[in-house]
C-alpha distance (Angstrom), angle and dihedral (degrees) to the residues before:
residue distance angle dihedral
X1 . . .
X2 3.83 . .
X3 3.73 107.1 .
X4 3.82 90.9 174.1
X5 3.83 85.4 85.6
X6 3.70 90.4 63.2
X7 3.81 118.0 117.0
X8 3.75 137.1 176.3
X9 3.76 126.1 -135.6
X10 3.76 131.4 -177.3
X11 3.85 117.2 -117.6
X12 3.74 91.0 -123.8
X13 3.83 89.1 57.1
X14 3.72 95.5 52.6
X15 3.81 121.7 103.9
X16 3.76 120.9 -133.0
X17 3.88 94.3 -93.0
X18 3.84 91.6 52.3
X19 3.89 92.1 47.0
X20 3.83 88.8 49.5
X21 3.95 88.7 51.0
X22 3.85 87.9 52.6
X23 3.82 90.8 50.3
X24 3.88 89.6 51.8
X25 3.78 97.3 51.6
X26 3.83 110.5 134.6
X27 3.82 105.5 -127.1
X28 3.71 121.7 -178.1
X29 3.72 121.4 -125.0
X30 3.83 91.1 -112.8
X31 3.81 89.8 55.3
X32 3.82 91.0 48.2
X33 3.77 87.6 51.2
X34 3.78 91.9 55.4
X35 3.86 101.5 33.5
X36 3.65 106.7 20.5
X37 3.96 125.4 -122.4
X38 3.79 124.9 -46.3
X39 3.87 87.8 -124.1
X40 3.85 90.1 58.4
X41 3.81 90.3 50.7
X42 3.78 92.2 47.1
X43 3.83 90.7 50.9
X44 3.85 90.2 54.4
X45 3.78 90.0 50.5
X46 3.82 93.5 49.4
X47 3.87 90.7 49.7
X48 3.86 89.2 58.2
X49 3.77 138.4 52.2
X50 3.81 94.7 -136.0
X51 3.84 94.5 -89.4
X52 3.92 94.8 105.7
X53 3.76 103.5 5.3
X54 3.71 120.5 42.3
X55 3.78 122.5 -177.4
X56 3.81 116.1 -153.7
X57 3.78 125.2 -163.7
X58 3.83 116.9 -150.0
X59 3.82 106.1 -141.4
X60 3.87 125.0 -170.2
X61 3.86 97.0 -164.8
X62 3.85 105.4 -49.5
X63 3.80 93.5 -21.9
X64 3.76 122.8 98.8
X65 3.83 105.6 -135.3
X66 3.76 100.2 168.8
X67 3.81 151.3 -10.1
X68 3.76 139.4 -139.7
X69 3.73 137.6 179.1
X70 3.84 126.9 -142.2
X71 3.74 123.6 -162.4
X72 3.82 135.2 -167.9
X73 3.75 141.7 167.4
X74 3.80 113.6 13.4
X75 3.84 91.5 -6.6
X76 3.78 90.9 58.8
X77 3.93 121.7 93.9
X78 3.68 115.8 -97.7
X79 3.82 92.6 -111.7
X80 3.83 94.2 61.5
X81 3.67 119.3 105.5
X82 3.80 117.4 -107.8
X83 3.70 111.5 -87.5
X84 3.70 95.7 12.9
X85 3.85 127.5 129.3
X86 3.75 113.1 -128.8
X87 3.82 124.4 -149.8
X88 3.79 104.8 -135.2
X89 3.82 104.4 -168.6
X90 3.75 126.9 -25.2
X91 3.82 111.5 -151.1
X92 3.89 125.9 -175.0
X93 3.76 121.4 -165.5
X94 3.89 111.7 -105.0
X95 3.85 91.9 -117.8
X96 3.87 90.5 55.0
X97 3.94 95.4 45.9
X98 3.79 115.5 125.4
X99 3.86 96.9 16.3
X100 3.73 98.4 103.1
X101 3.81 97.2 -99.4
X102 3.72 94.8 130.0
X103 3.85 96.9 46.1
X104 3.84 88.8 47.4
X105 3.81 92.6 49.8
X106 3.84 91.5 48.0
X107 3.77 89.8 52.5
X108 3.76 91.3 52.5
X109 3.84 96.7 43.8
X110 3.79 98.9 80.6
X111 3.70 95.9 55.4
X112 3.74 91.9 40.6
X113 3.77 93.4 49.1
X114 3.83 90.9 48.0
X115 3.81 87.1 62.6
X116 3.83 96.6 43.5
X117 3.84 99.1 37.4
X118 3.72 105.6 17.9
X119 3.86 92.0 171.1
X120 3.76 90.6 67.8
X121 3.84 115.0 89.8
X122 3.72 100.3 179.2
X123 3.78 140.7 30.5
X124 3.77 118.8 -142.2
X125 3.78 137.1 -176.9
X126 3.74 141.7 170.6
X127 3.84 115.9 -132.5
X128 3.83 127.1 -169.8
X129 3.79 112.7 -110.3
X130 3.81 91.1 -126.6
X131 3.74 92.6 54.0
X132 3.77 91.1 93.3
X133 3.86 94.8 161.9
X134 3.86 90.8 51.8
X135 3.85 91.3 49.1
X136 3.83 91.6 49.3
X137 3.87 90.8 50.3
X138 3.89 91.1 50.0
X139 3.80 91.9 45.9
X140 3.95 93.5 47.7
X141 3.85 88.2 50.5
X142 3.78 91.0 55.6
X143 3.83 100.4 -101.7
X144 3.89 113.7 153.3
X145 3.92 124.2 -139.6
X146 3.84 105.7 -117.8
X147 3.87 89.8 -149.4
X148 3.80 92.8 -115.7
X149 3.81 122.4 128.1
X150 3.85 122.0 179.5
X151 3.66 135.1 166.2
X152 3.79 110.2 -97.3
X153 3.78 131.8 -170.2
X154 3.80 94.8 -81.0
X155 3.76 100.7 24.4
X156 3.83 142.4 -60.3
X157 3.80 119.0 -10.3
X158 3.76 133.4 -169.0
X159 3.77 126.6 -150.9
X160 3.69 121.4 -129.9
X161 3.86 133.9 -175.6
X162 3.77 144.8 -164.2
X163 3.69 127.9 -166.7
X164 3.93 117.7 -123.1
């Protein structure tokens, strides 16, 4: 699969057809357990103007293949370092799973966020210990384990970071 064709686009910049494609992403129950529903992420994006919550569509050519939300400031969780952007759920459409889309997006994200949120110097996330596919994607993309383990809502989670 050619992941070079992957691009990132802010929720606020998407047209109505692209927004509808985000809403129609087919997300597995396992992904929903880890990342939450796409509908919940869209609601968070709709409630903000992109200053503290930024939805990001993952597009392979003209096809929306995934969606993630980043949070910062008051929208970020209490554990996040001051000034960091926090990934709040990365979701890849079932058809595109296992094709490197998540890893490619995670590699593009630091440069993309530097343009959209230049005040942020770091991206952080928490990932469930049982989410082995997610952990592999983060590690392949150069994310570093912060050495923190806490009990999350469905089990133990680790915190990871990437410099912007």
